[in-house]
N, C-alpha and C positions, 0 to 999 in steps of 0.2 A: 198669330196675332200678338202684338206687343202688349205687355201688361198695362202700359199707360192707355192704350186704345181700349182694352177690355174695361179698365176702370172708368174711362170716360163714358163708354156705352152704358155701363151699370149706373153711373151717377146721373145720366140723362134719362134713366128709366126705359132704356131701349132693351129689346129682347136679346139676351145673351145665352139662352139655352143651347143654341146650336154650337157654342164654343165649349160646352161642358161635357165631360164624360160621366154621365149619370150612373152608368153601370158600376163604377168604382166608388161611388159616394157612400159614406158611412156616417152613422150618427154615433158620436163618442159615448161610451159607457152603456150601450144598448145591446151588447152581446148577450145571448141567452146561455144559461147553464142550468141543467136539470138537477134538482135536489129532491130527495124523498123525505116526506114528513109523515109521521104516523099521527092520526087524530082518533080520539075516541068516537064511537058510533054516534053518540048524541050530538057531537059537533058537526059531523058529516051530515046528519039529518037536518040540522039547523042551517048549515051552509047550502044544502040542496034546496031547502024551502026558499031561502032568500034569493038564490040564483034563479029559481023558477019564477019567483015573483017579479024579478027584474028582467027576466028573459035573457040571461047571460049564462055562460058555463061556470061551474063551480070554481075553476081555476081563476077566472076573472075576478070573482069576489075576493078570493084569497089575496091575489096580487094587489087589488085596490086597497084592501084593509091593511095589509102589511106596509104598503107604500105610505098610506096616510099616517100610520103610527110612526114610521121611520122619519117622516118629515117633522112630526111633532117633537121628537127627541133629539133631532140634530140641529 
């Protein structure tokens, strides 16, 4: 399919999914890298309480709070 035909289909809100290779799709800057962080026990206890209250894993709380802080300083 020519690019112009693809663009035309897209602009006309027609289904283009059959022309895409979704298996190779990537979201930029979303790669994961493991890091180790040591927390005092009192922080872990508070993190676990908040995670339980919200029904999410501890790691989710940490990611959300760090992301929120980083957005504020950037």
